[in-house]
N, C-alpha and C positions, 0 to 999 in steps of 0.2 A: 797411494793418496799422494798427491804431485806433492813436494815442495811448496808452499806458499810465493817463494821465490821465482818456479818455475812454469805460473798459474797463466794461464793465456790472458792479455788483460779483457778481452770481449769475454772470458769467462768470468772474470771475477767482476763484469760491467753486470750479467746476465742474472749471476745469485746477490749482485746487490740490487735489482731493482723487485728481484722474487721479493726478498726477504727484506727491504729497507724499503724507506721514501725516499732516500737518493735517488739521482737522475743515473747513475756512474759510480765507477768507485773511487775515480778521480775527484768525486762530490763530497764522496764520505770523507774524505782525507783533508779536505779543503774547507773545513768550515771555519766558524769566528768563533773567539776563546776557547775555552776548555771544555770545549762541549766532547764526546765523546758515545760513539753509537750503543748503545744496548742490542745484542746477536746473542738469540738464540742457538745457544751451540748442543742441543736435542738431538740435531741431526746432521751428518756430515757436511750437507753443504754450507751450515750455521758457520760449524766447527771450521772448515774451514775460509771462509770469509773472514771471521775473528783472528785466525792466525794471519792468515795475509795483510790483515789490518795493521796488526800489531808490528808485522814484520817490515810494511811499510812505515810509518812512522817510526821504527825506532831506525833507518836507516835516510830517513829524512834528519835522525833527531831531535825529533816529536816525539817530549813526557807522555807523553796520550796514549792508553792504550785501548781496547774494547772493553765494555763491561759484559761479562756472562752470563744471559740465564740461561741457568742450568734447572 
């Protein structure tokens, strides 16, 4: 499985639309306030999305991390 930082943005956008109401991965990252997404990590796509979200937020200096539904 690719590391989150190496996942193509188009792939992340597709996974985001499949698993979440957000229209893109960037939209998932750029939410107001303290919102953090709940992502079902019982499948590989959800796990990749949660890992990518956490890595992107860390790189941005944002404290929020995905809530992982197991």
